[in-house]
N, C-alpha and C positions, 0 to 999 in steps of 0.2 A: 544598482548602477555603477558600483565598482569593478564590478564581475565582468562588467560589458565594456568600460572604458578604460579599464586599466589590466597591466599585465600580471595582476596578483591571481596567483592560482592556488594560493592554499591560506589559510588562516592558523596559526600558533594560539593555544590559550593553555593556562595553565591550573591544574589542579586546586592550588590553594585557593583560587578565588570561589572554588564551588564546594565550599563545607558548609553548605545548607541543603534542606531536604528536599527544596524545590526542584532541583534539576533530577533527582531521583525521583521524585513523584510523577514526570511530566509522561504522557500518556503515548506509547507509539507501537506503530504495528510491528509486525513479526519482521525484524531485518532491518527497521529502522533504528538511527542513532540519537539516544536520548538527549547528548550533548548538542548535535546537531540540529534538532528542532527547538532545543531552548535558545540556542542563539539564532534562529534562523538563518541558517547557514545551507545556499544553493549546493545541490548534490553533486554538482559538478568542480565543486572546490574542494581541495585536501584539504581535512581536518587533523590538525596535529596536535595531541596532549603531553605535555610537559609536566613537572611536578612544581616546579616555580617561574614565576614572572620574568621577562628578560626586557629590562635588567631588573634582576631582584629586588627588593628592601632586606639590607642586610638584618640576618637574625639575632637577637640576643645570645639564643644559647649555641652550645656547638651541635656538630653530629654526632650519635653514638653508634655504637655496635650494630643497631637496630634501626636506626630512625634517622632522617634527616629533618632538620629544623626547617619551618616555612613560616610564612606569616599569612594569616587569613584575614577575613575582613573584621574579626571581632578580636583580632589580637595573634600573638607568638603561639603557635603549635609544632608538633612534630607527625613527621608522617612516616610509616612504616610500610617495608615492604607487602606485607598481605594486605592491609587497608588500601596501597596502590594499586596492586591487582584486582582488587574488588571493584573500585572505582573503574577503572579501566573495563572491565567485563559489564559494568551496569551502563556506562555511557559510550562505549563503541565508537573510538575515533578510528581515522585509517593509521595513523600512526602513532606511537608512543616511544616519548623518550625515556631511556633506561635513568635508574638513579646514579648519581655520582656523588661519592664522599669528595665534594669540593666547596668549601666556604667561600661565597663570594667577594667579603670585604677583610680578608686575613690572608696573610703569606705564611704557607706552612712550614713548621720547622722541621729539622731532620727528624726526629722520632714520628711528626705526624705525616711525612711522605711516605714511611714504610707500612703505615698505615690504608692510605689513600686506594692503592692498588688492591690489597687485600680486601676490604671492606666492598669497593665497587664490585668484585670478582664475585664475593659472595652475594651482595643483590642482585647483580645480573642473573645468577644461575636461580636463585628462589623466584625471580618475576618471570622467569620462561617456564619454568617448572609450573608456575601458577597460571599463565597465561594458555598451557599446551590443554590443563584442565578444562572441563564442560566445552569443549571445543564444538560439539553436536549439538549446543546450545547457543553459544556465544561464537561469531565469525572469529576467525585467526586475525591479529593485528599485528601490522609489520613493526615490528622492533628496532629500535635505532641504539645502538651500544653507545656510552660514553668514550671518548677521546679525553683524558685527564689534562688539565694546562701544567703538565709536568714534563722533563723531557722522558724519552724514550727508553733509557734504560731503567728509571725508575718505576716504572710500570709494564716492563718487558713478560715477565710473569702473566699478569693478567692479561695483555694482550695476544700472546702465546696459547694460553688456554682457550681464549675463544676460539683464535683460529685452527686450534687441533680438534674441541670436543663441542663446539657450539657454531660453527661456521653456518651451517645451513639454518639457523634461526636467526642470523644477523640479517637485518635488510637494509641497513645502512648505517651510518655515524654519526656521531653529536660532537662538535669540535667548539670547544670552550677559550681556546687562544690558536689564532692563527700559525701560532709559530709551532704548534703543536701537530699540525697536519702531517709530516714527515714521519710522525709515529706510527702511522697506521700499516699494519703488517702488508707485506710485497703479495699476498695472496689474496688479500680482501679489498686491494686499491681500487678494484671494478666498483663498488659499492657508492652509492651518494653519500655527499659530506653535508649536513645542515649544519652552518654556523651560527651560536649565539654568544658570537664576538663582540667587542667594544669597536659599533661601525660610526663615524663620526657623520659620514657624508658619501656621494657616490664617488670621488675618488679613491677612499679607503675599500670599497666593493669592488672596483676594478683591481686595486692591488691585491685582495684576498683571493678572488677568481684567479689571478694569474698564479697562486702558491698551489690550486686544485679546491677551493670551496665551490661548490654545487648549487648551493641554494644558502637563503641568509633569513633570519627573522629581526627587521630592519625596525629599531624603536626612532631611529633620529626623523622617519617621516613622521610621527606621530607629532613629535618635539616642534618640527617645522612648522607642520601644520598649527599648532596651537599659537605659533607666534606670528600666523598670518602668511607664511611663505608658502608658495606655490610652486612645486617644479615645473619646468618647461622643457628641461634639456633634452635633447635628441642622442642615442647611441646606435652608431657611430654618428658625430654632428653633420648636420642636416648642413651647416656653411661653413668655410673656412676662414680664417683670420689671417691673412698674408701681413697685414699692417703690424701684425703684433698683438693687436684689440683682443682682450679674452672675453666670451659670451658669459653672461648672467646664467647661472641655473635656475633661476625662476625669479617669479614676482610677487612684488610685494602687494598684498589686498588691504594694505591698510591706508593705500593711497585714495585720494580722493575720487582718482579716475574714475574707479568701480563703484561708485553711488549712484551713476547715471544708468539708466537701462536704454537703449535704445532699439534694443529686438528683444522681444517676448518669447521668441520660439522655446517651447519646453525643452528645458536642458541644453539648451546654447551654451557656449563656452561663456559668452557674457554674463547670460543669465546667471549661470553657476556662480562666476567671480563676483555678482552683486550680492548675491546671495549667503556665501561665506562671508562677504565684507559686512552685511549686516548682522549675523552672526557674530562676529568677533565683536563689532559696538555693542552689541546685547550684551554678551559675557563680560565686557570692560564696565560699563554701565551698573550691572548688577553687583558686580565684585566691588564696585567705589562705593553703591550704597548700601551693601552688608557690612563693608568694612566699617563703615562709619555709624551704622546702627548697631553693630557689637561692641563696638571697640569704646565707644562711649558708654555704656552699660558697663562693660567689664571695669573701666577707670574709677566709675563711681562705688562699684560692688567692692572690688580689691583693694583701691588704695584709696577709700571715701576719709578716713580721718587725717589725711594730708591737704583734705579740699576746704578751703575757706570759703564762706559766701562773699566778704568784702574783707579790705585790709585790716579793720578792727574789729571782726568778728572772730569767735573761736572755733574750734575745729567742728564738723559736724557730728563725726561720728569720736567714740571713745578709741584711743591709741591700745590696740590689741595686744602690743608685745614692747617689752621693756628692756632695758640694758640688762644683761647679766651682772653686769657690776654693783649694780644696784643691792641686787638680792644676795650677792657675796658678801659685802658690806653690813647689809643687816644680819645675816648667818652668823658673821663674826662678832657681832652685838651679844650673841646668846650664849648662855653657859652649856658647856658640851656637857651632853647627857651621859649616863652611865650607859655603857655599851650593852647592859641586859634591863633598859628602861623599857617599859610599854608605852602603849601609844596615850594613856592618860597623864604620863610623867611627861610624855613632850609636849602635851596640850597646857601643862601646867607652867612649862617654862616658856610659853607665849611663842612657838614657832609660826603656828597659823598666823597670829595676830601680826607679826614681823613682816610676814612673806606676802600680806595682802597686799 
């Protein structure tokens, strides 16, 4: 339905979401993509694979010379170049994004800036070398090289090396900051630019298109959908507002208007709106029920010693923790033992009884 009724022509997915054997065990015929079949993606849609989600969860660890930090379904981990290449060859996406030495939640310092271009170049060279192996068994994947979100001069050696030595293997660019679009080498500006940038809405999309972005991975659409907003705008606008009035970008599916269906035509706009409205209500009711169920239990387990059945009754559970000042006072009452004293000597001094 999304492919038939929207202009979405491709899907972006992150390898950190597929650190389980299931996707690699998916049976496929020769020439088929395991990842495409695993997520039931139509053949007519582009399948783009990157290392991390967009936007990513900030990783606790820093990147190293041989790996980037990732957040998997079972916790934080690392991803090395060889493992990434092996996964790409197994999953067979249409486009793969190169590894970038870019930590999403941190502002790089001066020393860090010096490493970013060098590491990214080393990883890019290693990835392309690995992807060119076994091409008789695995179809060649289009490689999008990263443009780091730093000034052009700070990554000039990295980009110049791509232009002079690897230009025939670069199929496009990955942009992490729209301000770094100008860093794309002049000889390779004809290649498409895919943005994993911070886009807050349609206005930001237009602004970044004017800067030279060709395609986007848009997280704000999912966020808006979770809040019950359905975008209905047209580009260019189908009507003008000469009186200065501005049109709404979408409709609020939380309104009661969409609880009544007068047309039951399969997948009619009215039917779809009412269906989404019902799903939103169901999610809200389920969340409320789960919250009450779980947090009442957690309160009793975690802080039961503070709960009383009535005003004159004692606590239900014994207090698990005491003030350290009490223990300190009791220790002060003891006689300081000889530094060479053994356990039996301490027992005789009454340490255990006093601190019990």
